[in-house]
N, CA, C and O atoms as a GROMACS GRO file, in nm:
protein
  352
    1MET      N    1  11.434  11.561  10.113
    1MET     CA    2  11.294  11.567  10.169
    1MET      C    3  11.303  11.400  10.113
    1MET      O    4  11.300  11.307  10.193
    2PHE      N    5  11.311  11.384   9.996
    2PHE     CA    6  11.303  11.219   9.945
    2PHE      C    7  11.410  11.156  10.057
    2PHE      O    8  11.355  11.055  10.099
    3VAL      N    9  11.505  11.169  10.106
    3VAL     CA   10  11.581  11.119  10.136
    3VAL      C   11  11.527  11.070  10.320
    3VAL      O   12  11.559  10.978  10.396
    4VAL      N   13  11.459  11.153  10.327
    4VAL     CA   14  11.384  11.130  10.461
    4VAL      C   15  11.253  11.042  10.463
    4VAL      O   16  11.227  10.970  10.560
    5ALA      N   17  11.178  11.051  10.361
    5ALA     CA   18  11.126  10.990  10.323
    5ALA      C   19  11.195  10.829  10.324
    5ALA      O   20  11.183  10.749  10.417
    6ASP      N   21  11.250  10.811  10.231
    6ASP     CA   22  11.326  10.681  10.197
    6ASP      C   23  11.364  10.649  10.352
    6ASP      O   24  11.326  10.536  10.381
    7ARG      N   25  11.408  10.694  10.426
    7ARG     CA   26  11.441  10.691  10.578
    7ARG      C   27  11.317  10.602  10.643
    7ARG      O   28  11.315  10.487  10.688
    8PHE      N   29  11.254  10.665  10.634
    8PHE     CA   30  11.094  10.653  10.710
    8PHE      C   31  11.027  10.462  10.679
    8PHE      O   32  10.984  10.368  10.745
    9HIS      N   33  11.067  10.505  10.496
    9HIS     CA   34  11.046  10.376  10.436
    9HIS      C   35  11.063  10.235  10.472
    9HIS      O   36  10.991  10.145  10.516
   10ARG      N   37  11.219  10.255  10.426
   10ARG     CA   38  11.295  10.167  10.526
   10ARG      C   39  11.296  10.143  10.673
   10ARG      O   40  11.351  10.040  10.713
   11ALA      N   41  11.247  10.218  10.752
   11ALA     CA   42  11.237  10.212  10.889
   11ALA      C   43  11.114  10.120  10.890
   11ALA      O   44  11.136  10.014  10.948
   12ALA      N   45  11.020  10.132  10.853
   12ALA     CA   46  10.877  10.105  10.861
   12ALA      C   47  10.873   9.943  10.788
   12ALA      O   48  10.788   9.864  10.828
   13ASN      N   49  10.958   9.909  10.696
   13ASN     CA   50  10.964   9.800  10.601
   13ASN      C   51  11.052   9.683  10.763
   13ASN      O   52  11.004   9.580  10.812
   14TYR      N   53  11.167   9.747  10.796
   14TYR     CA   54  11.257   9.670  10.898
   14TYR      C   55  11.153   9.615  11.048
   14TYR      O   56  11.165   9.506  11.102
   15LEU      N   57  11.057   9.723  11.090
   15LEU     CA   58  10.980   9.744  11.180
   15LEU      C   59  10.866   9.642  11.179
   15LEU      O   60  10.812   9.580  11.271
   16SER      N   61  10.843   9.643  11.020
   16SER     CA   62  10.695   9.556  11.020
   16SER      C   63  10.754   9.423  11.034
   16SER      O   64  10.667   9.337  11.042
   17GLN      N   65  10.888   9.371  11.040
   17GLN     CA   66  10.942   9.204  11.044
   17GLN      C   67  10.944   9.211  11.172
   17GLN      O   68  10.928   9.104  11.232
   18ALA      N   69  10.959   9.297  11.227
   18ALA     CA   70  10.981   9.279  11.416
   18ALA      C   71  10.867   9.168  11.463
   18ALA      O   72  10.752   9.170  11.419
   19PRO      N   73  10.916   9.072  11.557
   19PRO     CA   74  10.796   8.964  11.652
   19PRO      C   75  10.729   9.044  11.760
   19PRO      O   76  10.650   8.986  11.834
   20ASP      N   77  10.756   9.197  11.778
   20ASP     CA   78  10.715   9.209  11.892
   20ASP      C   79  10.625   9.341  11.800
   20ASP      O   80  10.665   9.438  11.734
   21PRO      N   81  10.457   9.275  11.840
   21PRO     CA   82  10.361   9.331  11.753
   21PRO      C   83  10.360   9.490  11.793
   21PRO      O   84  10.314   9.556  11.700
   22HIS      N   85  10.397   9.570  11.908
   22HIS     CA   86  10.412   9.706  11.925
   22HIS      C   87  10.546   9.772  11.816
   22HIS      O   88  10.560   9.881  11.760
   23LEU      N   89  10.583   9.717  11.818
   23LEU     CA   90  10.706   9.765  11.666
   23LEU      C   91  10.640   9.746  11.579
   23LEU      O   92  10.616   9.858  11.533
   24GLN      N   93  10.576   9.653  11.506
   24GLN     CA   94  10.496   9.649  11.387
   24GLN      C   95  10.367   9.773  11.374
   24GLN      O   96  10.318   9.803  11.265
   25LEU      N   97  10.319   9.846  11.525
   25LEU     CA   98  10.242   9.949  11.550
   25LEU      C   99  10.323  10.071  11.500
   25LEU      O  100  10.276  10.170  11.446
   26VAL      N  101  10.467  10.045  11.530
   26VAL     CA  102  10.547  10.191  11.468
   26VAL      C  103  10.572  10.188  11.337
   26VAL      O  104  10.598  10.283  11.264
   27SER      N  105  10.562  10.033  11.298
   27SER     CA  106  10.625  10.036  11.164
   27SER      C  107  10.483  10.090  11.069
   27SER      O  108  10.516  10.087  10.951
   28ILE      N  109  10.399  10.116  11.078
   28ILE     CA  110  10.242  10.172  11.033
   28ILE      C  111  10.285  10.332  11.052
   28ILE      O  112  10.292  10.404  10.953
   29ALA      N  113  10.316  10.387  11.198
   29ALA     CA  114  10.347  10.559  11.170
   29ALA      C  115  10.452  10.570  11.067
   29ALA      O  116  10.435  10.648  10.974
   30ASN      N  117  10.531  10.517  11.073
   30ASN     CA  118  10.666  10.528  11.010
   30ASN      C  119  10.631  10.565  10.827
   30ASN      O  120  10.660  10.657  10.751
   31ILE      N  121  10.534  10.399  10.814
   31ILE     CA  122  10.496  10.427  10.655
   31ILE      C  123  10.399  10.541  10.619
   31ILE      O  124  10.391  10.591  10.507
   32ALA      N  125  10.317  10.580  10.738
   32ALA     CA  126  10.258  10.722  10.718
   32ALA      C  127  10.313  10.820  10.690
   32ALA      O  128  10.270  10.894  10.602
   33PHE      N  129  10.458  10.852  10.784
   33PHE     CA  130  10.516  10.929  10.777
   33PHE      C  131  10.614  10.983  10.644
   33PHE      O  132  10.668  11.090  10.614
   34ALA      N  133  10.606  10.830  10.574
   34ALA     CA  134  10.728  10.851  10.460
   34ALA      C  135  10.595  10.862  10.347
   34ALA      O  136  10.635  10.925  10.249
   35MET      N  137  10.483  10.830  10.335
   35MET     CA  138  10.390  10.866  10.243
   35MET      C  139  10.362  11.017  10.215
   35MET      O  140  10.330  11.066  10.106
   36GLU      N  141  10.384  11.089  10.351
   36GLU     CA  142  10.305  11.204  10.378
   36GLU      C  143  10.471  11.278  10.288
   36GLU      O  144  10.449  11.380  10.223
   37MET      N  145  10.590  11.236  10.289
   37MET     CA  146  10.711  11.318  10.229
   37MET      C  147  10.720  11.272  10.119
   37MET      O  148  10.762  11.354  10.037
   38TYR      N  149  10.692  11.143  10.070
   38TYR     CA  150  10.660  11.101   9.955
   38TYR      C  151  10.593  11.218   9.848
   38TYR      O  152  10.646  11.278   9.754
   39PHE      N  153  10.453  11.226   9.903
   39PHE     CA  154  10.380  11.342   9.870
   39PHE      C  155  10.435  11.475   9.817
   39PHE      O  156  10.433  11.525   9.705
   40LYS      N  157  10.492  11.522   9.950
   40LYS     CA  158  10.557  11.637   9.950
   40LYS      C  159  10.671  11.659   9.812
   40LYS      O  160  10.669  11.754   9.734
   41CYS      N  161  10.745  11.569   9.809
   41CYS     CA  162  10.846  11.546   9.745
   41CYS      C  163  10.794  11.562   9.575
   41CYS      O  164  10.860  11.631   9.497
   42LEU      N  165  10.678  11.494   9.534
   42LEU     CA  166  10.596  11.488   9.451
   42LEU      C  167  10.556  11.639   9.400
   42LEU      O  168  10.588  11.687   9.292
   43ILE      N  169  10.483  11.699   9.496
   43ILE     CA  170  10.455  11.801   9.499
   43ILE      C  171  10.543  11.942   9.452
   43ILE      O  172  10.508  12.041   9.387
   44VAL      N  173  10.688  11.900   9.521
   44VAL     CA  174  10.782  12.005   9.477
   44VAL      C  175  10.823  11.973   9.377
   44VAL      O  176  10.838  12.076   9.312
   45LEU      N  177  10.867  11.846   9.289
   45LEU     CA  178  10.862  11.843   9.164
   45LEU      C  179  10.779  11.865   9.074
   45LEU      O  180  10.822  11.870   8.959
   46ASP      N  181  10.626  11.886   9.100
   46ASP     CA  182  10.515  11.904   8.981
   46ASP      C  183  10.504  12.052   9.030
   46ASP      O  184  10.504  12.119   8.927
   47THR      N  185  10.496  12.119   9.117
   47THR     CA  186  10.444  12.259   9.132
   47THR      C  187  10.615  12.332   9.142
   47THR      O  188  10.656  12.383   9.038
   48GLY      N  189  10.687  12.333   9.238
   48GLY     CA  190  10.816  12.392   9.269
   48GLY      C  191  10.758  12.485   9.378
   48GLY      O  192  10.806  12.596   9.402
   49LYS      N  193  10.647  12.429   9.446
   49LYS     CA  194  10.608  12.513   9.564
   49LYS      C  195  10.682  12.381   9.694
   49LYS      O  196  10.732  12.269   9.683
   50ASP      N  197  10.653  12.475   9.811
   50ASP     CA  198  10.652  12.402   9.901
   50ASP      C  199  10.512  12.365   9.981
   50ASP      O  200  10.432  12.440  10.035
   51PRO      N  201  10.513  12.255   9.972
   51PRO     CA  202  10.377  12.215  10.031
   51PRO      C  203  10.366  12.279  10.203
   51PRO      O  204  10.297  12.194  10.258
   52ASP      N  205  10.384  12.331  10.254
   52ASP     CA  206  10.403  12.372  10.404
   52ASP      C  207  10.344  12.303  10.476
   52ASP      O  208  10.288  12.206  10.424
   53TRP      N  209  10.332  12.321  10.610
   53TRP     CA  210  10.286  12.240  10.706
   53TRP      C  211  10.173  12.179  10.702
   53TRP      O  212  10.114  12.164  10.808
   54LYS      N  213  10.099  12.114  10.547
   54LYS     CA  214  10.017  12.001  10.543
   54LYS      C  215  10.031  11.875  10.582
   54LYS      O  216  10.129  11.805  10.557
   55HIS      N  217   9.939  11.844  10.641
   55HIS     CA  218   9.948  11.703  10.700
   55HIS      C  219   9.811  11.599  10.656
   55HIS      O  220   9.794  11.488  10.707
   56ASP      N  221   9.716  11.659  10.550
   56ASP     CA  222   9.618  11.593  10.528
   56ASP      C  223   9.677  11.539  10.379
   56ASP      O  224   9.730  11.612  10.295
   57TYR      N  225   9.659  11.409  10.367
   57TYR     CA  226   9.660  11.301  10.205
   57TYR      C  227   9.593  11.411  10.132
   57TYR      O  228   9.636  11.500  10.058
   58VAL      N  229   9.457  11.373  10.181
   58VAL     CA  230   9.388  11.434  10.060
   58VAL      C  231   9.404  11.559  10.004
   58VAL      O  232   9.380  11.583   9.886
   59GLU      N  233   9.450  11.651  10.098
   59GLU     CA  234   9.492  11.766  10.063
   59GLU      C  235   9.641  11.792   9.979
   59GLU      O  236   9.643  11.865   9.880
   60LEU      N  237   9.728  11.745  10.015
   60LEU     CA  238   9.825  11.696   9.957
   60LEU      C  239   9.832  11.602   9.805
   60LEU      O  240   9.915  11.611   9.714
   61PHE      N  241   9.728  11.522   9.818
   61PHE     CA  242   9.681  11.447   9.677
   61PHE      C  243   9.633  11.575   9.575
   61PHE      O  244   9.681  11.590   9.462
   62SER      N  245   9.570  11.631   9.612
   62SER     CA  246   9.504  11.764   9.504
   62SER      C  247   9.577  11.830   9.467
   62SER      O  248   9.565  11.850   9.346
   63LEU      N  249   9.701  11.910   9.541
   63LEU     CA  250   9.818  11.974   9.560
   63LEU      C  251   9.907  11.909   9.407
   63LEU      O  252   9.978  11.992   9.351
   64LEU      N  253   9.903  11.825   9.370
   64LEU     CA  254   9.915  11.744   9.254
   64LEU      C  255   9.931  11.751   9.143
   64LEU      O  256   9.817  11.707   9.139
   65SER      N  257   9.960  11.764   9.039
   65SER     CA  258   9.920  11.768   8.880
   65SER      C  259   9.840  11.670   8.846
   65SER      O  260   9.849  11.556   8.891
   66PRO      N  261   9.740  11.716   8.751
   66PRO     CA  262   9.624  11.599   8.721
   66PRO      C  263   9.691  11.456   8.671
   66PRO      O  264   9.639  11.345   8.683
   67GLU      N  265   9.844  11.494   8.600
   67GLU     CA  266   9.898  11.365   8.544
   67GLU      C  267  10.006  11.263   8.682
   67GLU      O  268  10.062  11.153   8.681
   68THR      N  269   9.996  11.345   8.757
   68THR     CA  270  10.092  11.295   8.835
   68THR      C  271   9.954  11.215   8.907
   68THR      O  272   9.982  11.098   8.933
   69GLN      N  273   9.848  11.243   8.935
   69GLN     CA  274   9.761  11.213   9.060
   69GLN      C  275   9.694  11.075   8.931
   69GLN      O  276   9.650  10.966   8.965
   70LYS      N  277   9.706  11.123   8.794
   70LYS     CA  278   9.657  10.939   8.731
   70LYS      C  279   9.766  10.870   8.732
   70LYS      O  280   9.732  10.751   8.738
   71ARG      N  281   9.891  10.880   8.729
   71ARG     CA  282   9.986  10.782   8.739
   71ARG      C  283   9.983  10.708   8.866
   71ARG      O  284  10.040  10.598   8.866
   72ILE      N  285   9.931  10.746   8.964
   72ILE     CA  286   9.926  10.741   9.098
   72ILE      C  287   9.808  10.644   9.121
   72ILE      O  288   9.815  10.543   9.191
   73LYS      N  289   9.676  10.696   9.040
   73LYS     CA  290   9.556  10.624   9.077
   73LYS      C  291   9.576  10.494   9.014
   73LYS      O  292   9.581  10.389   9.078
   74ASP      N  293   9.591  10.504   8.847
   74ASP     CA  294   9.660  10.416   8.741
   74ASP      C  295   9.752  10.287   8.852
   74ASP      O  296   9.735  10.166   8.842
   75CYS      N  297   9.824  10.340   8.928
   75CYS     CA  298   9.932  10.238   8.963
   75CYS      C  299   9.834  10.164   9.093
   75CYS      O  300   9.854  10.049   9.133
   76TYR      N  301   9.756  10.234   9.132
   76TYR     CA  302   9.671  10.198   9.260
   76TYR      C  303   9.614  10.085   9.236
   76TYR      O  304   9.610   9.981   9.301
   77ASN      N  305   9.552  10.126   9.091
   77ASN     CA  306   9.420  10.060   9.020
   77ASN      C  307   9.476   9.919   9.020
   77ASN      O  308   9.429   9.824   9.082
   78LYS      N  309   9.585   9.918   8.942
   78LYS     CA  310   9.681   9.760   8.900
   78LYS      C  311   9.677   9.690   9.039
   78LYS      O  312   9.655   9.570   9.049
   79HIS      N  313   9.702   9.782   9.160
   79HIS     CA  314   9.716   9.654   9.320
   79HIS      C  315   9.624   9.742   9.402
   79HIS      O  316   9.666   9.828   9.479
   80PRO      N  317   9.478   9.711   9.378
   80PRO     CA  318   9.423   9.805   9.487
   80PRO      C  319   9.403   9.739   9.611
   80PRO      O  320   9.368   9.622   9.622
   81GLY      N  321   9.427   9.817   9.701
   81GLY     CA  322   9.464   9.779   9.855
   81GLY      C  323   9.580   9.739   9.874
   81GLY      O  324   9.622   9.691   9.980
   82ALA      N  325   9.624   9.753   9.800
   82ALA     CA  326   9.833   9.713   9.864
   82ALA      C  327   9.869   9.802   9.922
   82ALA      O  328   9.845   9.917   9.885
   83ILE      N  329   9.926   9.777  10.018
   83ILE     CA  330   9.986   9.860  10.099
   83ILE      C  331  10.163   9.825  10.052
   83ILE      O  332  10.220   9.721  10.085
   84MET      N  333  10.212   9.911   9.988
   84MET     CA  334  10.374   9.859   9.951
   84MET      C  335  10.482   9.949  10.107
   84MET      O  336  10.507  10.065  10.139
   85VAL      N  337  10.512   9.812  10.161
   85VAL     CA  338  10.577   9.874  10.287
   85VAL      C  339  10.762   9.820  10.232
   85VAL      O  340  10.865   9.884  10.253
   86LYS      N  341  10.751   9.717  10.178
   86LYS     CA  342  10.895   9.678  10.099
   86LYS      C  343  10.980   9.792  10.042
   86LYS      O  344  10.933   9.891   9.985
   87HIS      N  345  11.047   9.779  10.054
   87HIS     CA  346  11.172   9.922   9.989
   87HIS      C  347  11.193   9.846   9.833
   87HIS      O  348  11.230   9.736   9.792
   88MET      N  349  11.148   9.967   9.780
   88MET     CA  350  11.179   9.921   9.605
   88MET      C  351  11.306   9.984   9.552
   88MET      O  352  11.341   9.964   9.436
   0.00000   0.00000   0.00000
């Protein structure tokens, strides 16, 4: 699951650099897929449970442990509004 998320993330980064604006739109879709998969990875690590076929980010976030939610919020608060597309 993490490998799939990472590949969507890398594709988003690559496509975000494309001169064609249509490919930049595809980049946005890829980062959305990556984010969903990263949430699902964290849910499995936190709970050991399969998040099923849920696609709602708010619902996925709510399935994370309070500690993980806090870490994500703390990271976001350090960089409000940032969209991290570049592969880390």
